[in-house]
VOGU-3710 file (C-alpha; in Angstrom, 3 decimals, decimal comma):
1> mqnilfpdgt> 26,672/-32,441/-86,403  28,675/-34,524/-88,843  27,200/-37,787/-90,061  28,755/-40,539/-87,952  28,004/-43,336/-90,425  29,629/-44,278/-93,688  27,293/-44,531/-96,705  26,839/-48,288/-96,197  25,637/-47,685/-92,621  28,776/-48,780/-90,787
11> pispwffdtp> 30,086/-46,430/-88,056  32,797/-43,917/-88,846  35,724/-44,640/-86,522  36,595/-41,990/-83,881  40,006/-41,886/-85,602  38,466/-39,673/-88,320  37,343/-37,070/-85,768  40,737/-36,750/-84,063  42,688/-34,018/-85,863  45,857/-33,388/-83,856
21> svtldlferh> 48,656/-30,963/-84,634  52,270/-31,957/-84,191  55,228/-29,889/-82,919  58,962/-30,404/-82,624  58,558/-30,894/-78,869  57,183/-34,345/-79,615  60,637/-35,569/-80,637  63,649/-36,050/-78,379  66,301/-35,962/-81,118  66,514/-33,143/-83,665
31> yrldeygifp> 68,669/-33,427/-86,785  68,877/-29,931/-88,188  70,639/-29,865/-91,556  72,835/-26,828/-90,927  74,033/-28,301/-87,630  75,377/-31,319/-89,515  77,305/-29,464/-92,215  74,498/-29,246/-94,798  73,829/-25,695/-95,938  71,412/-24,150/-98,470
41> dsavqtekiq> 72,930/-23,580/-101,900  72,264/-24,621/-105,482  74,121/-27,939/-105,187  72,196/-31,211/-105,151  72,789/-32,651/-101,679  71,066/-36,015/-101,835  73,942/-38,046/-100,393  74,467/-35,762/-97,396  70,758/-35,559/-96,524  70,239/-39,298/-96,968
51> alidraageg> 73,267/-40,004/-94,765  71,725/-37,864/-92,038  68,411/-39,728/-92,324  70,274/-43,033/-92,015  72,274/-41,731/-89,047  69,091/-40,644/-87,283  67,579/-44,088/-87,834  70,706/-45,745/-86,474  70,612/-43,588/-83,355  67,053/-44,519/-82,507
61> ggvliipagc> 65,110/-42,063/-84,651  64,185/-38,401/-84,481  63,116/-35,570/-86,742  65,002/-34,244/-89,758  64,713/-30,445/-89,745  64,863/-28,363/-92,915  65,808/-24,890/-91,606  65,461/-21,571/-93,427  66,804/-21,661/-96,961  66,431/-23,828/-100,055
71> yvsgaltfrq> 67,905/-27,332/-99,979  68,043/-29,228/-103,290  67,947/-33,018/-103,385  67,201/-36,068/-105,450  65,321/-39,101/-104,134  65,320/-39,455/-100,335  64,145/-42,546/-98,456  62,898/-42,141/-94,896  63,535/-44,864/-92,335  61,472/-46,156/-89,438
81> gvhlyvskeg> 61,413/-43,599/-86,633  62,708/-40,678/-88,726  60,274/-37,838/-89,449  60,382/-34,627/-91,501  59,900/-31,023/-90,393  60,175/-28,081/-92,804  60,506/-24,707/-91,071  58,470/-21,668/-92,100  61,253/-20,173/-94,230  62,564/-23,544/-95,362
91> mlkgsedird> 62,206/-25,402/-98,650  63,121/-28,908/-99,719  63,408/-28,717/-103,513  63,686/-31,524/-106,019  66,498/-31,774/-108,524  65,592/-31,026/-112,140  67,891/-33,857/-113,298  66,109/-37,220/-113,498  69,452/-38,973/-112,931  69,151/-37,900/-109,302
101> fplcdtrieg> 66,176/-40,285/-109,046  67,665/-43,763/-109,720  65,355/-46,378/-111,237  63,676/-48,720/-108,772  60,770/-51,131/-108,401  57,776/-48,956/-107,593  54,093/-48,374/-108,268  52,763/-45,914/-110,837  49,557/-45,508/-112,880  47,940/-48,665/-111,532
111> qscryfpali> 50,929/-50,905/-112,212  53,938/-52,220/-110,313  56,983/-51,686/-112,487  60,440/-50,168/-112,856  60,176/-46,413/-112,712  61,605/-43,435/-110,866  61,189/-42,801/-107,142  59,748/-39,621/-105,677  61,604/-36,816/-103,939  60,309/-38,157/-100,590
121> naegldgfym> 59,862/-41,929/-100,294  58,755/-44,143/-97,419  58,162/-47,889/-97,467  56,504/-49,896/-94,711  56,769/-47,264/-91,988  54,501/-47,436/-88,937  54,192/-43,901/-87,599  55,515/-41,184/-89,897  55,115/-37,416/-89,549  55,700/-34,740/-92,179
131> fgegiidgng> 54,899/-31,302/-90,809  55,798/-27,640/-90,511  54,950/-24,391/-92,242  57,500/-24,735/-95,016  57,473/-25,884/-98,639  58,273/-29,087/-100,480  58,830/-28,059/-104,103  59,140/-30,399/-107,072  61,013/-27,899/-109,258  58,867/-29,190/-112,084
141> qkyweefwfr> 58,977/-26,596/-114,853  61,769/-28,218/-116,878  59,966/-31,571/-116,709  56,687/-29,969/-117,809  58,267/-28,203/-120,765  59,965/-31,402/-121,926  56,703/-33,324/-121,576  54,779/-30,908/-123,805  57,647/-30,839/-126,300  57,502/-34,650/-126,521
151> rewnpnctnk> 53,726/-34,490/-126,980  54,205/-32,224/-129,996  56,426/-34,881/-131,554  54,313/-37,863/-130,392  50,721/-37,015/-129,378  50,286/-40,590/-128,100  53,139/-40,544/-125,607  52,135/-41,637/-122,116  52,707/-39,881/-118,823  55,620/-42,215/-118,112
161> deqrprlvfl> 57,355/-41,681/-121,463  58,682/-38,314/-120,335  60,718/-39,346/-117,305  59,422/-37,470/-114,253  59,622/-38,037/-110,494  56,684/-37,705/-108,146  56,929/-35,398/-105,153  55,888/-37,810/-102,342  55,429/-41,595/-102,464  54,287/-43,470/-99,355
171> srcknvlvhg> 54,017/-47,232/-99,818  52,525/-49,704/-97,343  52,764/-47,196/-94,490  50,332/-46,742/-91,623  49,652/-44,146/-88,957  50,863/-41,234/-91,082  50,195/-37,569/-90,254  50,959/-34,798/-92,747  50,279/-31,367/-91,286  50,610/-27,760/-92,413
181> ltfqnaafwt> 52,991/-28,183/-95,345  52,793/-26,696/-98,833  53,466/-29,133/-101,676  54,030/-27,363/-104,970  55,358/-27,617/-108,517  55,474/-31,414/-108,642  57,064/-32,794/-111,803  54,451/-35,600/-111,812  51,932/-36,657/-109,132  52,157/-34,561/-105,967
191> nhlykcqyvk> 51,263/-37,097/-103,248  50,913/-40,815/-103,984  49,700/-43,216/-101,294  49,901/-46,930/-102,096  48,419/-49,641/-99,855  48,566/-47,327/-96,853  46,207/-47,231/-93,865  45,391/-44,528/-91,333  46,768/-41,515/-93,194  45,785/-37,904/-92,419
201> ylncrmlspv> 46,502/-34,804/-94,492  45,541/-31,782/-92,387  45,803/-28,057/-93,201  48,024/-28,604/-96,232  48,270/-26,857/-99,613  48,886/-28,640/-102,933  49,648/-26,317/-105,836  50,719/-26,545/-109,466  50,184/-24,012/-112,255  47,742/-23,844/-115,125
211> spvkapstda> 49,826/-21,154/-116,831  52,119/-20,026/-118,328  53,262/-23,680/-118,527  50,625/-26,281/-117,667  51,868/-28,760/-115,084  50,742/-32,115/-116,562  49,432/-34,910/-114,337  50,203/-33,156/-111,065  47,336/-34,721/-109,076  47,233/-33,337/-105,541
221> ididacrdvl> 46,625/-36,696/-103,818  46,455/-40,112/-105,487  44,949/-42,716/-103,154  45,911/-46,120/-104,513  44,455/-49,237/-102,844  44,336/-47,585/-99,396  42,069/-47,721/-96,368  41,184/-45,109/-93,768  42,388/-41,832/-95,241  41,348/-38,344/-94,095
231> vkncymavnd> 41,994/-35,177/-96,127  40,803/-32,190/-94,106  41,150/-28,403/-94,233  43,363/-28,549/-97,292  43,603/-26,272/-100,323  44,146/-27,932/-103,708  44,756/-26,196/-107,024  46,516/-28,354/-109,601  46,523/-28,976/-113,338  44,889/-32,399/-113,025
241> davalkggkg> 42,742/-34,208/-110,480  42,734/-32,968/-106,895  41,883/-36,254/-105,154  42,031/-39,309/-107,419  41,115/-42,828/-106,316  43,250/-45,506/-107,948  43,983/-49,182/-107,437  44,880/-50,962/-110,667  43,982/-51,276/-114,319  43,755/-53,942/-116,970
251> pwadeapeng> 41,348/-56,794/-117,820  42,430/-58,919/-114,833  43,196/-56,028/-112,473  40,685/-57,177/-109,850  42,561/-60,478/-109,437  46,106/-59,134/-109,187  47,450/-59,133/-105,599  49,332/-55,866/-106,117  46,011/-54,067/-106,718  43,207/-53,439/-104,268
261> sneriiiedc> 40,266/-51,455/-102,954  40,005/-47,944/-101,591  37,798/-48,044/-98,519  36,761/-45,497/-95,897  38,077/-42,298/-97,465  36,858/-38,882/-96,227  37,653/-35,540/-97,895  36,106/-32,691/-95,916  36,289/-28,970/-95,139  38,564/-28,381/-98,137
271> eygfchgclt> 38,757/-25,634/-100,731  39,642/-25,998/-104,389  41,113/-23,687/-106,960  41,368/-24,987/-110,501  41,522/-28,756/-110,989  40,322/-31,344/-113,498  38,347/-33,289/-110,904  37,571/-32,428/-107,296  36,969/-36,117/-106,594  37,823/-38,557/-109,371
281> fgseavhcrn> 37,249/-42,304/-109,419  39,823/-43,854/-111,756  40,963/-44,065/-114,362  42,985/-46,917/-112,883  40,776/-48,192/-110,050  39,066/-51,529/-109,437  36,972/-50,998/-106,296  36,057/-47,980/-104,151  33,671/-48,203/-101,201  32,563/-45,796/-98,476
291> iilrnikvgt> 33,885/-42,594/-99,971  32,759/-39,214/-98,563  33,270/-35,718/-100,011  31,664/-33,037/-97,837  31,774/-29,399/-96,801  33,657/-28,323/-99,911  34,101/-24,983/-101,722  35,110/-25,058/-105,382  36,622/-22,086/-107,211  36,578/-23,436/-110,762
301> gynllwmklr> 37,613/-26,403/-112,860  36,338/-29,190/-115,060  34,468/-31,676/-112,834  33,027/-31,823/-109,341  32,348/-35,588/-109,112  33,960/-37,605/-111,908  33,627/-41,354/-112,334  35,874/-42,730/-115,057  34,886/-46,180/-116,295  37,529/-48,055/-118,267
311> pdtpqhyeyv> 36,132/-50,460/-120,887  39,232/-52,655/-120,379  39,053/-52,913/-116,548  36,443/-54,443/-114,191  35,433/-51,653/-111,776  32,983/-51,211/-108,927  32,326/-47,830/-107,277  29,843/-48,091/-104,410  28,539/-46,288/-101,330  29,575/-42,761/-102,162
321> lmenvsgkaa> 28,341/-39,606/-100,392  28,800/-36,039/-101,636  27,188/-33,346/-99,502  27,358/-29,669/-98,617  29,255/-28,578/-101,717  29,183/-25,146/-103,324  31,032/-23,463/-106,172  31,602/-23,607/-109,914  32,907/-26,109/-112,466  32,205/-27,211/-116,008
331> nflninpwsq> 30,453/-30,468/-114,949  28,509/-31,160/-111,783  28,375/-34,934/-112,331  30,483/-36,658/-114,987  30,161/-40,409/-115,585  31,586/-41,564/-118,906  33,764/-44,256/-120,483  37,508/-43,622/-120,225  39,435/-45,331/-123,012  42,866/-43,695/-122,855
341> ffdlqgrtdl> 45,498/-46,351/-123,717  42,733/-48,979/-123,985  44,030/-52,583/-124,039  41,926/-55,695/-123,471  45,042/-57,900/-123,762  43,000/-60,518/-125,573  40,305/-60,951/-122,921  36,799/-61,446/-124,322  34,755/-62,122/-121,137  35,344/-58,910/-119,191
351> prsrcdhvti> 32,625/-58,474/-116,523  30,449/-55,378/-116,628  31,500/-52,607/-114,235  29,097/-51,007/-111,738  28,412/-47,734/-109,938  25,788/-47,918/-107,213  24,552/-46,395/-103,965  25,690/-42,862/-104,695  24,094/-40,023/-102,678  24,391/-36,332/-103,589
361> rncrfecdtf> 22,718/-33,853/-101,251  22,686/-30,258/-100,025  24,646/-28,802/-102,934  24,560/-25,301/-104,442  26,464/-25,173/-107,685  26,942/-23,344/-110,969  28,180/-25,167/-114,055  28,000/-25,617/-117,794  26,542/-29,146/-117,633  24,554/-30,563/-114,734
371> fnvrpdeehy> 24,224/-34,242/-115,689  27,033/-35,339/-117,988  26,232/-39,042/-117,757  26,545/-41,380/-120,712  24,809/-44,775/-120,758  26,946/-47,727/-121,838  25,243/-50,902/-120,664  27,686/-53,056/-122,573  30,493/-51,950/-120,260  28,870/-50,638/-117,054
381> hlsdftmqsv> 25,609/-50,377/-115,136  24,486/-47,457/-112,937  21,974/-47,965/-110,126  20,670/-46,655/-106,801  21,564/-42,985/-107,051  19,897/-40,417/-104,773  19,857/-36,628/-105,175  18,365/-34,493/-102,427  18,211/-30,711/-102,015  20,367/-29,838/-105,009
391> mvraadlsfq> 20,241/-26,352/-106,503  22,149/-25,891/-109,772  22,410/-23,151/-112,362  23,620/-24,602/-115,649  23,683/-23,939/-119,363  22,776/-27,594/-120,031  19,994/-28,734/-117,697  19,517/-32,180/-119,241  18,620/-34,687/-116,538  18,034/-38,155/-117,966
401> keiienmkae> 17,127/-39,987/-114,787  16,205/-43,117/-116,727  19,889/-43,744/-117,466  20,297/-44,810/-113,825  18,266/-47,694/-112,418  16,391/-46,684/-109,257  17,330/-43,013/-109,516  15,692/-40,973/-106,735  15,465/-37,184/-106,975  13,938/-34,921/-104,320
411> diqltkkegi> 13,958/-31,120/-104,139  16,069/-30,613/-107,275  16,086/-26,999/-108,471  17,626/-26,418/-111,900  17,941/-22,922/-113,332  18,942/-22,069/-116,889  21,929/-19,774/-117,454  24,266/-18,798/-120,266  27,382/-20,933/-120,674  30,546/-19,607/-119,053
421> eyadsvttil> 33,065/-22,342/-119,919  34,796/-22,052/-116,568  37,803/-24,195/-117,323  38,692/-22,341/-120,518  38,579/-18,974/-118,786  41,116/-19,837/-116,083  44,421/-17,979/-116,343  45,650/-17,967/-112,746  45,418/-20,122/-109,651  42,855/-18,767/-107,213
431> epsirk> 44,146/-17,719/-103,817  42,774/-19,875/-100,987  40,834/-18,492/-98,080  42,148/-21,323/-95,917  45,414/-20,333/-94,283  47,949/-22,314/-92,356
//
């Protein structure tokens, strides 16, 4: 039986145990593209598709249907009462021209700023469904190639310097259900949730390649200052973090009203191919509480549990549970400073960050490094960690429990092995065993 309490002892809402599917029969009005003069071809059809979304909203709402075929579009904005269905042989594909994504006020990398919208955008919706057996494709290869070309010229260029749209951006929405879809080849982040509540991703696939062109910063799901999020029965294989918790960055990030906490997040019954982090805290995050990762299978990658601690941002990660995890990665537990694009902005009294009340139990794992944890008391303090029934084969078995105040370890079995360097050996994305 699943644990019915969050790590801090508060009850898990019944909402997390309700995993419905959604069908077209739920909606009275259907707006099928080819029935409204929009047909699959190579042309970018943003204006026609957006006009149909607006029409549906004006007529009381309904579901936009992507039928069989490939439909290319720039940025689309969904309205209240209008939902998205992608049929089994259908694909909604992003334009490879950034001019089809007009600049707007948005949220990206822990900051509110002018940047480019996503292919699919929703703001302030209450009740939004995206579902079907089809594909939402970011058409990202041109963007990736241009990013790496820019990096050759300027190794210090940021993710935003090479102009790239995200695949999905949901802002300040609630009661969202995403079911059955494949999200692939994002030019930038794949799914970005900002200040949303009650969001479920069920039976979805998020994919981006490691080769022949690496897809940079294509996180599967970025959860940014959100509450009550469930990611269940999903397959994630991307060339960056799978699930990343965000919420703001900078020396006063914890005081800025546009930032916020991630609370009550559950990732369960999922499978991972290659990724940089199966569950990553940061780098731009200020507070995360009651986070659960459980019943997970990992193919390969860099990190299982990764806590990035920015020396220029006050951060607090607390009440975290990781249980029933098996697989392979380079690092089982990675807690280290993260100083990319470090900027104290003149502040000299930055409070020390904290990680506490972290429980890891019932794990069977193989890795290069078991305990990749670096002490840095000047910038952060680690306390109240518990490990129970953990069996790990690793090349580096170092376990410096004294780094963490009140570290409890029970039934920890560590076995020496030769290094495999999992991440460096990856050449293809592993096929998932989870099917739609």
